[in-house]
SEZA-444994 format. One record per residue: x negated, y negated, z negated of N, C-alpha, C in turn; residue in three letters. Coordinates in steps of 0.2 Angstrom, whole numbers, padded with zeros to 4 digits, always signed. Atoms other than C-alpha are relative to their C-alpha. Example, Ala and Ser with C-alpha at 12.3 -4.5 7.8 and 13.67 -1.06 7.14 Angstrom:
<atoms>
-0004+0006+0000-0062+0022-0039-0004-0006+0000ALA +0004+0006+0001-0068+0005-0036+0004-0005-0003SER 
</atoms>
This chain:
<atoms>
-0005+0001+0008+0019-0327+0052-0004+0001-0006MET +0003+0000+0005+0013-0330+0035+0000+0006-0005ALA -0003-0007+0005+0012-0316+0022+0002-0003-0006SER -0003+0001+0006+0020-0316+0006-0001+0004-0005LEU +0001-0004+0005+0017-0309-0011+0004-0001-0006VAL -0005+0000+0005+0032-0306-0024-0004+0004-0005ILE +0005-0004+0008+0022-0302-0043+0005+0000-0003SER -0002+0000+0006+0028-0296-0056+0008+0002-0002GLY -0009-0003+0002+0048-0292-0055+0001+0008+0000ALA -0002-0006+0000+0057-0278-0059+0002+0002+0007ARG -0004-0004-0006+0058-0269-0042+0005+0005+0000VAL -0006-0006-0002+0076-0261-0039+0000+0000+0005VAL -0003-0002-0007+0078-0251-0023+0002+0006+0000ASP -0005-0006+0000+0091-0238-0023-0003+0005+0004PRO +0001-0003-0007+0087-0234-0006-0007+0005+0000ALA +0007-0002+0002+0068-0228-0010+0000+0001-0008SER +0000-0002+0007+0073-0224-0029-0006-0003-0004LYS +0006+0003+0007+0060-0237-0037+0005-0003-0003ARG -0003+0004+0005+0065-0245-0051-0006-0001-0007ASN +0006+0002+0003+0049-0252-0059-0003-0007+0001ALA +0003+0007-0002+0039-0268-0062-0005+0001+0005VAL +0004-0001-0007+0029-0271-0047+0000-0004+0004GLY +0001+0008-0004+0024-0282-0032+0004+0001+0006ASP -0001-0001-0007+0029-0283-0016-0003-0005+0007LEU +0007+0004-0005+0019-0288+0000+0003+0000+0007PHE -0003-0001-0004+0026-0293+0015-0006-0004+0006VAL +0003+0004-0006+0017-0298+0033+0005+0003+0008ARG +0000-0001-0006+0022-0302+0049+0010+0001-0001ASP -0008-0001+0002+0043-0302+0041+0000+0007-0002GLY -0002-0007+0001+0041-0284+0037-0003+0002-0007LEU +0003-0003+0006+0037-0276+0020-0005+0005+0001LEU +0007-0006-0003+0021-0266+0020-0002+0000-0008VAL +0002-0004+0006+0012-0256+0006-0005-0005-0004PRO +0005+0005+0001-0002-0270+0003-0003-0005+0005SER +0002+0006-0005-0011-0285+0010-0008+0002+0001LEU +0008-0001+0000-0029-0285+0016-0003-0006-0005SER +0003+0006+0005-0041-0297+0006+0001-0006+0004ALA -0002+0008-0001-0040-0311+0020+0008-0002-0001PRO -0006+0000+0000-0020-0308+0021+0001-0004-0008ASP -0001+0000+0005-0020-0308+0004-0002-0009-0004LEU +0002+0008+0001-0028-0326+0002+0002-0003+0002LYS -0005+0006-0002-0018-0334+0013+0008+0000-0003ARG -0007-0001+0001-0001-0327+0007+0002-0006-0004ALA -0003+0004+0006+0011-0339-0002+0001+0007-0005LYS -0003-0004+0004+0015-0332-0018+0004-0001-0004LYS -0008+0001+0004+0031-0330-0029-0003+0005-0007ILE +0002-0003+0006+0026-0327-0048+0010+0001-0004ASP -0007-0001+0001+0043-0316-0052+0002+0002-0007ALA -0001-0003+0007+0040-0312-0070+0008-0001-0002THR -0005-0002+0002+0056-0308-0078+0005-0001+0007GLY -0004-0001-0004+0066-0308-0061+0001+0006+0001LEU -0001-0007-0004+0074-0292-0053-0001-0002+0007VAL -0002-0001-0006+0071-0289-0036+0003+0007+0002ALA -0003-0008-0005+0082-0278-0024+0000-0002+0007CYS -0003+0001-0005+0085-0278-0008+0006-0008+0001PRO -0005+0006-0001+0094-0294+0000+0008+0004+0001GLY -0006-0004+0002+0113-0290-0004+0004+0000+0008LEU -0004-0002-0006+0124-0284+0009+0009+0000+0002VAL -0008+0000+0002+0143-0290+0012+0003+0001+0006ASP -0002-0002-0007+0152-0282+0026+0008-0002+0000ILE -0007+0004+0000+0169-0294+0022-0001-0005-0002HIS -0002+0008+0001+0168-0311+0025+0003-0004+0007VAL -0004+0006-0005+0177-0326+0033-0005-0005+0000HIS +0003+0005+0002+0168-0338+0040+0002-0006+0004PHE -0005+0005-0003+0181-0347+0051-0002-0003+0006ARG -0001+0003-0008+0173-0351+0068+0000+0005+0003GLU -0001+0005+0000+0177-0353+0079+0008-0005-0002PRO -0008+0003+0000+0194-0366+0078+0000-0002-0008GLY -0002+0001+0005+0194-0366+0059-0006-0003-0005GLN +0007+0002+0001+0178-0376+0055+0000-0006-0005THR -0001+0004+0007+0187-0388+0042-0001+0004-0007HIS +0002-0004+0007+0186-0373+0029-0007+0003+0001LYS +0008-0003+0001+0168-0365+0034-0003-0001+0006GLU +0004-0001-0006+0156-0365+0048-0006+0007-0001THR +0006-0007+0000+0143-0350+0052-0004-0003-0004ILE +0005+0003+0001+0131-0363+0046+0000+0001-0010GLY -0002-0001+0006+0139-0366+0030+0000+0006-0006SER -0001-0007+0004+0145-0349+0025-0007+0003+0002GLY +0006-0005+0003+0127-0341+0027-0003-0005-0004SER +0004+0005+0007+0121-0356+0016+0002+0002-0005ARG -0001-0003+0008+0132-0349+0002+0000+0008+0000ALA +0002-0007+0000+0129-0332+0008-0008+0001-0004ALA +0007+0002+0004+0110-0337+0003-0001-0001-0007ALA +0000+0003+0007+0113-0344-0012+0004+0006-0005ALA -0004-0007+0002+0123-0328-0018-0005+0004+0001GLY +0005-0006-0001+0108-0317-0013+0001+0003+0004GLY +0000-0005-0005+0115-0309+0003-0003-0004+0005PHE +0002+0001-0007+0105-0308+0019+0002+0004+0005THR -0003-0004-0003+0115-0297+0028+0008-0002-0001THR -0007+0001+0001+0134-0303+0032+0004+0003+0007VAL -0004-0002-0005+0150-0295+0042+0005-0004+0001VAL -0005+0005+0000+0161-0308+0049+0005+0002+0003CYS -0006-0003-0002+0179-0305+0052+0002-0004+0005MET -0001+0002-0006+0187-0308+0069+0007-0007+0001PRO -0004+0006-0001+0202-0321+0063+0000-0005+0000ASN +0003+0008-0001+0196-0336+0070+0005-0003+0005THR -0004+0006-0006+0204-0349+0082-0001+0001+0004SER -0004-0006-0001+0205-0339+0095-0003+0007-0002PRO +0005-0007+0002+0202-0322+0087-0004+0003+0005PRO +0006-0003-0005+0188-0314+0092+0002+0007+0003ALA -0004-0006-0005+0197-0301+0104-0003+0001+0007ASP +0002-0002-0005+0186-0302+0118-0009-0002-0001ASN +0008+0002+0001+0167-0304+0123-0003-0006+0001ALA +0002+0004+0000+0167-0320+0127-0001-0005-0007GLY +0000+0003+0006+0172-0326+0110-0004+0003-0005THR +0006-0004+0003+0160-0313+0102-0007-0004+0001ILE +0008+0005-0002+0145-0324+0112+0000-0004-0005GLN +0001+0007+0002+0151-0339+0106-0002+0002-0007PHE +0003-0001+0005+0149-0332+0088-0007+0001+0000ILE +0007-0001+0001+0133-0325+0091-0005-0005+0000LYS +0003+0008-0003+0126-0342+0100+0000-0005-0009ASP +0001+0005+0006+0131-0351+0083-0002+0004-0004ALA +0006-0002+0004+0124-0339+0073-0008+0000+0001VAL +0005+0002-0002+0108-0340+0082-0002-0006-0002ALA +0002+0008+0001+0108-0359+0081+0000+0000-0008ARG -0002+0003+0004+0115-0361+0064-0001+0003-0007ASP -0002-0004+0006+0114-0348+0050-0009+0002-0001SER +0007-0002+0002+0099-0344+0040+0001+0006-0002VAL -0002-0007+0000+0106-0327+0037-0001+0004+0005ILE -0002-0003-0006+0110-0312+0047+0008+0003-0001LYS -0006+0000-0002+0127-0313+0052+0002+0005+0007VAL -0003-0002-0006+0135-0301+0062+0008+0002+0000LEU -0007+0002-0002+0152-0300+0072+0004+0008+0001PRO -0004-0006-0001+0166-0288+0072+0005-0004+0005THR -0005+0002-0005+0180-0289+0086+0007+0004-0003GLY -0008-0002+0000+0199-0286+0086+0003+0005+0001CYS -0005-0008-0005+0210-0269+0088+0003-0003+0003ILE -0005+0001-0005+0223-0279+0096-0001-0006+0001THR +0000+0007-0005+0225-0293+0107+0003-0005-0002VAL -0004+0004+0005+0227-0309+0097+0002+0002-0005GLY -0003-0003+0004+0228-0298+0084+0007+0000-0002MET -0010-0003+0000+0248-0296+0086+0002+0006+0000LYS -0005-0007+0001+0248-0278+0084+0002+0001+0006GLY -0006-0001-0006+0256-0277+0102-0005+0004+0005GLN +0003-0003-0006+0242-0272+0115-0008+0002-0003ALA +0008-0002+0005+0223-0263+0109-0005-0006+0006LEU +0004+0006-0004+0210-0278+0114-0006+0007+0002ALA +0006-0003-0004+0195-0272+0125-0005+0004-0004PRO +0004-0002+0007+0187-0261+0112-0006+0002+0004ILE +0009+0000-0005+0171-0256+0126-0002-0005+0002GLY +0004+0005-0001+0168-0272+0129-0002-0003-0005SER +0003+0003+0009+0167-0278+0111-0004+0005+0000LEU +0006-0005+0002+0156-0263+0108-0005-0004+0004LYS +0006+0003-0005+0144-0271+0123-0002-0006-0003ARG +0002+0007+0004+0146-0289+0117-0005+0000-0006ALA +0002-0001+0008+0139-0282+0099+0002+0000-0005GLY -0004-0001+0006+0152-0280+0088-0002+0007-0004VAL +0001-0006+0004+0148-0268+0073+0006+0003-0001VAL -0005-0002+0001+0165-0264+0071+0007-0004+0002ALA -0005+0002-0002+0183-0266+0075+0005-0002-0007ILE -0003+0001+0006+0196-0274+0063+0005-0005+0001THR -0004+0006+0003+0212-0286+0061+0002-0002-0004ASP -0001+0000+0008+0209-0289+0045+0002-0008+0000ASP -0005+0004-0001+0222-0301+0040+0005+0000-0001GLY -0008-0001+0000+0235-0294+0047-0002+0009+0001GLU +0002-0007+0001+0237-0275+0048+0004+0005+0006CYS -0003-0003-0007+0241-0264+0064+0007+0003-0002VAL -0005-0003+0002+0259-0259+0061+0002+0006+0000GLN -0003-0005-0006+0263-0247+0075-0005+0005-0002SER +0004-0006+0000+0255-0230+0070-0002+0003+0005ASN +0001-0002-0007+0256-0225+0088-0006-0003+0002GLU +0006+0005-0003+0244-0241+0092-0005+0003-0003LEU +0007+0000+0005+0232-0237+0077-0001+0006+0004MET +0001-0005-0003+0232-0220+0083-0005+0002+0006ARG +0001+0002-0006+0227-0225+0101-0007-0003-0002ARG +0004+0002+0003+0214-0236+0091-0006+0004-0001ALA +0005-0004+0004+0206-0224+0082-0003+0004+0005ALA +0001-0002-0005+0205-0213+0097-0007-0003+0005GLU +0005+0006-0005+0195-0228+0107-0006-0001-0005TYR +0008+0002+0007+0183-0231+0090-0003+0005+0000ALA +0003-0005+0000+0179-0214+0089-0004+0000+0007ALA +0003-0002-0005+0174-0212+0108-0006-0005+0001MET +0005+0004-0002+0164-0228+0107-0006+0000-0007PHE +0004-0001+0006+0157-0224+0090-0001-0006-0004GLU -0001+0007+0004+0164-0240+0082+0005+0002-0007LEU -0005-0001+0006+0171-0239+0064+0005-0005-0002PRO -0005+0004+0000+0187-0246+0062+0001-0004-0009ILE +0000+0004+0007+0189-0260+0047+0008-0001-0001MET -0009+0001-0001+0209-0259+0041+0002-0004-0007ASP -0003+0003+0003+0217-0271+0030+0007+0004-0001HIS -0004-0004+0002+0230-0260+0022+0007-0004-0002CYS -0007+0004+0003+0248-0268+0021+0006+0001+0003GLN -0008+0000-0003+0267-0262+0025+0002-0006+0001ASP -0003+0006+0002+0273-0279+0031+0007-0001-0001GLN -0007+0001+0002+0289-0275+0029+0003+0002-0007SER +0000+0001+0007+0288-0272+0012-0003-0007-0005MET +0003+0004+0003+0279-0288+0009+0002-0008+0002THR +0000+0006-0002+0288-0302+0016+0002-0006-0003GLN +0000+0004+0005+0288-0318+0006-0002+0002-0007GLY +0004-0003+0007+0278-0307-0008-0004-0005+0001ALA +0006+0003+0003+0265-0319-0019-0003+0004-0004VAL +0007-0005+0005+0258-0307-0032+0002+0004-0001MET -0001-0008+0002+0259-0290-0039+0007-0002-0003ASN -0006-0001+0001+0276-0284-0041+0000+0005-0006GLU +0000-0004+0008+0280-0279-0060+0002-0005-0003GLY -0001+0003+0005+0285-0287-0076-0002-0008+0000LEU +0001+0007-0002+0274-0303-0072+0002-0005+0004MET -0005+0003-0006+0281-0306-0056+0007-0002-0002SER -0009+0003+0002+0299-0308-0064-0001-0005-0005THR +0000+0007+0004+0292-0319-0078-0001-0006+0003ARG +0003+0008-0005+0284-0332-0066+0006-0001+0005LEU -0004+0003-0002+0299-0332-0056-0003+0002+0010GLY +0005+0001-0005+0287-0326-0041+0004+0007+0003LEU -0003-0006-0005+0293-0314-0026-0007+0005+0000ARG +0005-0006+0001+0283-0295-0028-0001+0002+0004GLY +0002-0003-0005+0272-0287-0018-0002+0008-0004TRP +0001-0007+0004+0273-0268-0024-0008+0002+0002PRO +0005-0003-0001+0257-0259-0022+0000+0005+0005HIS +0000-0006-0005+0266-0245-0011-0001-0003+0006ALA +0001+0002-0006+0263-0257+0003-0008+0001+0001ALA +0007-0001-0001+0245-0254+0002+0001+0009-0001GLU +0000-0007+0002+0248-0236-0004+0002+0004+0007ASP -0003-0003-0007+0258-0230+0012-0004+0000+0006LEU +0006+0002-0004+0244-0240+0023-0005+0006+0001ILE +0006-0003+0002+0230-0233+0015+0001+0010+0002VAL -0002-0005-0001+0239-0215+0017+0001+0002+0007SER +0000+0001-0005+0243-0217+0035-0007+0001+0005ARG +0009+0002-0001+0224-0222+0038-0003+0008-0001ASN +0005-0006+0001+0219-0205+0030+0001+0005+0005VAL -0003-0006-0006+0230-0194+0042-0002-0003+0007ILE +0001+0000-0009+0225-0203+0059-0009+0001-0002LEU +0007-0003+0001+0207-0202+0052-0001+0008+0001SER +0000-0007+0000+0208-0185+0049+0003+0004+0007SER -0002-0001-0006+0218-0183+0066-0004-0001+0005TYR +0003+0002-0004+0207-0192+0077-0008+0002-0001THR +0007+0001-0001+0190-0190+0071-0003-0006-0003GLY +0001+0008+0002+0189-0208+0067-0004-0002-0006ALA +0001+0004+0008+0178-0218+0053+0006-0005-0001HIS -0004+0005+0002+0190-0228+0045-0002-0004-0007ILE +0002+0003+0007+0186-0241+0032+0005-0003-0003HIS -0005+0005+0003+0198-0248+0021-0002-0005-0007LEU +0001+0007+0004+0197-0266+0014+0003+0001-0005GLN -0002+0003+0006+0198-0274-0001+0006+0004-0005HIS -0006-0004+0005+0208-0258-0011+0001-0005-0007ILE -0002+0003+0008+0218-0265-0026+0005+0006-0004SER -0006-0005+0002+0229-0250-0030-0003+0005-0003SER +0002-0005+0004+0225-0237-0043+0003+0006+0005GLY -0003-0006-0005+0237-0225-0032-0005+0001+0005TYR +0004+0000-0008+0227-0230-0016-0008+0003-0002SER +0007-0003+0001+0210-0226-0027+0003+0009+0000VAL -0001-0009+0002+0218-0206-0031+0000+0001+0008GLU -0002-0002-0008+0224-0206-0011-0007+0000+0002ILE +0005-0002-0006+0207-0208-0005-0004+0004-0003ILE +0004-0005+0005+0199-0199-0020+0001+0008+0004ARG -0004-0007+0000+0210-0182-0014-0003+0000+0009LEU +0003+0001-0007+0205-0188+0005-0007+0002+0000ALA +0008-0002+0000+0186-0187+0003-0002+0007-0002LYS +0003-0009+0002+0186-0170-0006+0002+0004+0005ALA +0000-0006-0007+0194-0163+0011-0004-0002+0004ARG +0005+0002-0006+0178-0172+0021+0004-0006+0004GLY -0003+0003-0006+0190-0184+0029-0006-0007+0000VAL +0006+0006-0001+0178-0200+0037+0002-0005-0001LYS -0002+0005+0004+0186-0212+0025-0006-0004-0002ILE +0005+0004+0003+0175-0226+0018+0006-0005-0004THR -0005+0006+0004+0182-0240+0005-0002-0005-0004ALA +0004+0007+0006+0178-0257-0005+0003-0002-0003GLU -0004+0004+0004+0184-0266-0019-0004-0007+0000ALA +0004+0007+0001+0179-0284-0022+0001-0002-0006THR +0002+0002+0008+0173-0293-0036+0006-0002-0004PRO -0005+0003+0002+0189-0302-0038+0006+0004-0004HIS -0005-0003+0003+0202-0288-0040-0004+0005-0006HIS +0001-0004+0005+0188-0278-0051-0001-0005-0008LEU +0001+0005+0004+0186-0294-0062+0008-0003-0004ALA -0006+0006+0001+0203-0302-0063+0007+0004+0000LEU -0007-0003+0000+0222-0296-0067+0005-0005+0002THR -0006+0004-0001+0239-0303-0062+0002-0004-0007GLU +0000+0004+0005+0238-0310-0079-0001-0008+0000ALA +0004+0005-0001+0228-0324-0074+0003-0005+0004GLY -0003+0004-0004+0242-0331-0063+0006-0005-0004LEU -0004+0003+0005+0252-0337-0079+0000-0007+0003VAL +0002+0006+0000+0245-0354-0074+0003-0002+0006GLY -0002+0001-0005+0252-0354-0056-0006-0003+0004TYR +0002+0003-0002+0236-0359-0051-0003+0004+0006ASP -0001-0003-0007+0234-0355-0031-0008+0002+0000THR +0005-0002+0000+0215-0351-0032+0001+0006-0003ASN +0000-0006+0002+0222-0335-0040+0005+0004+0004TRP -0004-0004-0006+0233-0330-0024-0003+0002+0004LYS +0006-0004-0004+0224-0319-0014+0006+0007+0005MET -0002-0005-0002+0228-0304-0002-0004+0006+0001ASN -0005-0002+0002+0230-0291-0006+0000-0004-0009PRO +0003+0005+0006+0234-0298-0025+0000+0003-0006PRO +0003-0003+0005+0228-0296-0040+0006+0004-0005LEU -0005-0004+0003+0235-0283-0050+0000+0003-0008ARG +0000-0001+0006+0237-0273-0067-0006+0003-0003THR +0010-0001+0004+0223-0270-0080-0001+0008+0003GLU +0000-0007-0002+0226-0251-0075-0003+0002+0006ALA +0002+0000-0008+0223-0256-0057-0006+0000+0000ASP +0006+0003+0000+0208-0264-0061-0005+0006-0004ARG +0004-0004+0003+0202-0250-0072-0003+0007+0004GLN +0001-0007-0004+0205-0236-0058-0004-0002+0005ALA +0007+0001-0007+0193-0246-0044-0005-0002-0005LEU +0006-0001+0004+0181-0246-0058-0003+0008+0000ILE +0000-0009+0001+0183-0227-0060-0002+0000+0008ALA +0000-0001-0009+0184-0227-0040-0009-0001+0001GLY +0007+0000-0001+0166-0234-0040-0005+0004-0003LEU +0005-0003+0004+0159-0226-0054+0000+0009+0003ARG +0000-0008-0002+0163-0207-0046-0001+0000+0008ASP +0003+0002-0009+0158-0214-0026+0007+0002+0003GLY -0006+0002-0004+0177-0215-0021+0001-0005+0003THR +0001+0006-0003+0174-0232-0017-0006-0003+0001LEU +0007-0001-0004+0159-0234-0007-0005-0007-0001ASP +0004+0008+0000+0153-0252-0009+0005-0006-0003CYS -0005+0003+0000+0159-0269-0014+0001-0007+0004ILE -0001+0003-0004+0163-0282-0004+0004-0008-0002GLY -0003+0005+0003+0168-0300-0006+0006-0004+0003THR -0006+0004-0004+0182-0306+0007-0001-0005-0002ASP +0001+0007-0002+0175-0323+0007+0005-0003+0004HIS -0004+0002-0002+0189-0333+0011+0002-0007-0001ALA +0004+0005+0003+0184-0351+0011+0009-0003+0003PRO -0006+0007+0000+0202-0366+0010-0001-0005-0002HIS +0001+0007+0001+0202-0383+0010+0004-0003-0006THR -0002+0005+0005+0208-0393-0005+0007+0000+0000ASN -0009+0002-0002+0226-0399+0004+0002+0006+0001TYR -0004-0006-0002+0230-0381+0009+0001+0003-0007GLU -0002-0001+0009+0227-0374-0009+0005-0005-0003LYS -0003+0004+0003+0235-0388-0016+0007-0002+0001ASP -0006+0001-0003+0253-0385-0013+0005+0004-0005ARG -0004-0005+0004+0268-0374-0021-0003+0007+0001GLU +0000-0004+0000+0264-0358-0025+0002+0006+0005PHE -0001-0005-0005+0273-0348-0012-0002-0002+0009ASP +0001+0003-0004+0267-0360+0001-0007+0001+0002TYR +0008-0001-0001+0247-0359-0001-0002+0005+0003ALA +0003-0005-0003+0235-0349+0008-0001+0004-0005PRO +0005-0005+0003+0229-0332+0002-0008+0000+0000ASN +0007-0001+0000+0210-0331-0003-0002-0005-0003GLY +0003+0004+0003+0196-0336-0012-0006+0000+0002ILE +0007+0000-0002+0177-0340-0010-0004+0006-0006LEU +0004-0006+0002+0166-0324-0015-0009+0000-0001GLY +0007-0002-0001+0149-0326-0010-0004-0002-0005LEU +0003+0003+0004+0141-0337-0022+0001+0001-0009GLU -0001-0004+0008+0149-0328-0037+0000+0007-0001THR -0003-0007+0000+0151-0312-0032-0007+0004-0005ALA +0004-0005+0005+0133-0304-0041+0002-0001-0006LEU -0002-0001+0006+0136-0311-0058+0006+0001-0003PRO -0006-0003+0004+0154-0307-0059+0000+0008+0001VAL +0002-0009+0000+0149-0287-0054-0005+0002-0005VAL +0006-0001+0007+0134-0289-0066+0005+0002-0006LEU -0004+0002+0006+0148-0294-0079+0004+0006+0000GLY -0005-0005-0001+0161-0282-0075-0003+0009-0001VAL +0000-0006-0001+0151-0267-0070-0007+0004-0005LEU +0007-0002+0004+0134-0267-0080+0002-0004-0007VAL -0003+0001+0008+0140-0277-0098+0006+0003-0001LYS -0007-0002+0003+0158-0272-0099-0001+0009+0002GLU +0000-0008-0003+0159-0253-0088-0009+0003-0003ALA +0007-0002+0004+0140-0250-0095-0002+0006+0007LYS +0004-0004-0006+0134-0244-0075-0007-0004-0003PHE +0007+0000+0000+0116-0243-0074-0001-0006+0007LYS +0002+0004-0006+0109-0259-0064-0001+0002+0008LEU +0002-0002-0007+0100-0248-0049+0007+0002+0002PRO -0007-0003-0003+0119-0240-0047+0005-0006+0005GLN -0004+0007-0005+0126-0259-0044-0003-0003+0004VAL +0002+0002-0005+0114-0265-0034+0000+0005+0007ILE +0000-0005-0003+0115-0249-0023+0008-0001+0004ASP -0007+0002-0003+0134-0254-0021+0000-0006+0003LEU +0000+0006-0004+0129-0271-0014-0006-0001+0004MET +0007+0001-0006+0114-0266-0003+0001+0007+0005THR +0002-0002-0004+0111-0250+0003+0008+0003+0004ARG -0006-0003-0001+0129-0240+0002+0005-0005+0004ARG -0006+0004-0005+0138-0256+0010-0003+0001+0008ALA +0004+0002-0007+0124-0257+0025+0001+0008+0004ALA +0000-0007+0000+0126-0237+0028+0005+0001+0003GLU -0008-0001-0001+0147-0239+0030-0002-0002+0008ILE +0000+0002-0006+0143-0248+0046-0007+0000+0004LEU +0007-0003-0003+0125-0242+0051-0003-0007+0001LYS +0003+0008-0002+0117-0260+0048-0009+0001+0000LEU +0008+0001+0000+0098-0256+0044-0001-0004-0004GLY +0001+0004+0006+0098-0266+0029+0001+0002-0006ALA +0001-0003+0007+0097-0262+0011-0006+0002-0004GLY +0006-0005+0004+0081-0256+0006-0005-0004+0000THR +0006+0002+0001+0064-0262+0001-0007+0005+0003LEU +0006-0005-0001+0054-0248+0009-0005-0002+0006ALA +0005+0002-0005+0039-0252+0018+0002+0000+0008ALA -0003+0001-0006+0042-0257+0036+0007-0004+0003GLY -0008+0003+0000+0060-0262+0032-0001-0011+0001ALA -0001+0007+0002+0064-0282+0036-0002-0001-0008PRO +0001+0004+0006+0058-0293+0023+0005-0004-0006ALA -0005+0004+0001+0076-0297+0017+0001+0002-0009ASP +0001-0001+0006+0074-0299-0003+0005-0005-0003VAL -0005+0004+0006+0087-0306-0018-0005+0001-0007CYS +0003+0000+0009+0077-0311-0035+0006-0004-0003LEU -0006+0001+0004+0090-0315-0047-0003+0003-0007PHE +0001-0001+0007+0088-0318-0067+0006+0006-0002ASP -0006-0004+0004+0101-0304-0074+0003-0004-0007PRO -0003+0001+0007+0103-0313-0091+0000-0007+0001ALA -0002+0007-0002+0104-0332-0086+0006-0001+0001GLU -0006+0001+0001+0118-0341-0091+0002-0006+0005LYS +0000+0005-0002+0126-0354-0081+0008-0002+0002TRP -0006+0001-0002+0141-0364-0077+0003-0001+0007ARG -0001+0002-0006+0148-0362-0059+0004-0005+0001TYR -0002+0008-0002+0152-0379-0049+0002+0002+0008ASP -0001-0001-0006+0162-0374-0035-0002-0004+0004ALA +0001+0006-0006+0162-0392-0026-0007+0000+0000ARG +0008+0001-0001+0141-0392-0028-0002+0006+0004ALA +0002-0006-0004+0141-0375-0019-0001-0001+0007GLY +0003+0003-0008+0135-0374-0002+0007+0003+0006GLN -0007+0000-0003+0154-0367+0004+0000-0008+0002SER -0003+0007+0002+0162-0382+0011+0007+0000+0001LYS -0004-0001+0007+0176-0376+0001+0000+0001-0006SER +0002+0000+0006+0178-0375-0016+0006+0007-0004ASN -0004-0002+0002+0193-0363-0018-0001+0007-0004ASN +0002-0005+0006+0188-0352-0033+0003+0001-0006SER -0003+0000+0005+0195-0345-0049-0005+0000-0005PRO +0005+0000+0005+0179-0346-0057-0003-0006+0000TRP +0003+0007+0001+0176-0364-0055+0000-0002-0006ASP +0000+0004+0004+0170-0373-0069-0002+0005-0008GLY +0001-0004+0006+0166-0355-0081-0007+0002+0001GLN +0007-0003+0001+0151-0348-0086+0000+0008+0002GLU +0002-0007-0002+0143-0332-0078-0007+0000-0004LEU +0005-0002+0001+0129-0324-0082-0004+0004+0006THR +0003-0003-0007+0116-0317-0068-0001-0006+0003GLY -0001+0006-0005+0110-0330-0057-0006+0002+0005ARG +0004+0000-0004+0101-0328-0041-0004-0006+0001VAL +0005+0003+0002+0084-0337-0040-0002-0003+0006LYS +0004+0000-0005+0077-0334-0023+0003+0004+0004ILE -0001-0005-0003+0082-0328-0008-0006+0000+0006THR +0005+0000-0005+0070-0321+0006+0003+0004+0007VAL -0001-0005-0006+0076-0315+0024-0008-0001+0006VAL +0006-0001-0003+0062-0309+0036-0007-0002-0003ASP +0006+0001+0003+0050-0313+0024-0004-0007-0001GLY +0001+0006+0001+0053-0332+0023+0006-0002-0006LYS -0006+0002+0008+0062-0340+0007+0003-0006+0003VAL -0006+0003-0004+0078-0347+0014+0004-0004-0006ILE -0004+0004+0007+0085-0351-0004-0005+0001-0006PHE +0003+0002+0006+0075-0357-0020+0003-0004-0005GLU -0003+0005+0004+0084-0363-0036+0002-0005+0003ARG -0005+0005-0001+0098-0373-0028-0001-0001+0006GLY +0001+0005-0006+0088-0379-0012+0001+0006+0006ARG +0001-0004-0004+0091-0371+0005-0006-0003+0006ILE +0005+0003-0004+0077-0372+0018+0002+0003+0005PHE -0003-0003-0008+0083-0368+0035-0006+0005+0005ALA 
</atoms>
């Protein structure tokens, strides 16, 4: 393989405590301390002056819709959207058609990744058969098939007894459980956060208690079984406090926040735009600030996009009937930089850590570092560039984004996977 030199960038690698202008050297797809004179002469060279070089971003929560829903997204198109957003490793959810609840479907996904993906896409398997919450999926077979976690994301296991047994099996097979925390008995017909705004808009409210109850359930079950349970897309300030107390007791709980819950609130629903409809729903300003505080003190461990593509004709319906979910991969970095660095005054390395090393460590992915010997997965971005996001011009097959047409600050310029440039200034190189 050709060698590569990235020169003049501000290298930010929290995993190796590096934060200074310098160079990166790549040989045979791996990062190396330096190159020999012959290799240096033959190497591809990237002048990254004025850019930040960080580990390729890691997202442990995406929906690529394949198999069965390829009108919304495919593994190929989803991976290209990820590359355009600076992501080099992502973990896809199993709520496909059919659900990924058996080794055969996992192999189908892995074959599609090998054939079509431009980045590293890792599969998860279902907790329950068909994601119906009635019987456990074959967790041992899923582990052997190569899943990195089990989850019924998109649904939530409502039976505490079944979730207990899932936790026991997951601990046995050393698999994390990722849980979408929602007490469905409290959210029937609900479409937005319950409160004054839902009353004003005449929309059925979704109480934060529906999340808080399952978060509490999972804390108890993790403590009881010793299983690692990861709490997905936390949106409630009360849940943040529950997690904070659990971590103080040493419970094996981790949790994520999404860029949209960090940046947006229920106030944006005033225009009934279904691109603002998601699960869990956008909540109050107090909840948003609690999420930021949770990331600051380590209560929340990472940022996951919950990238959830839907077609125009699915979203262009009455608010009650439109599906939940928005795109996230191509806008995640600028949105997070705007909220955490510009608004909340986080240091840039802390934000990069949340989107690289800390995300990778939750599922033991072996990614998120620029240390010598690591795979040469690199994101180069301009933290100051202002640009207008056009969802229709993006890499995803769908364009359901509340940031469509908005000006963002911070733009990914180049994405490198295993030493190969696969995205550069708007173009994908397969």
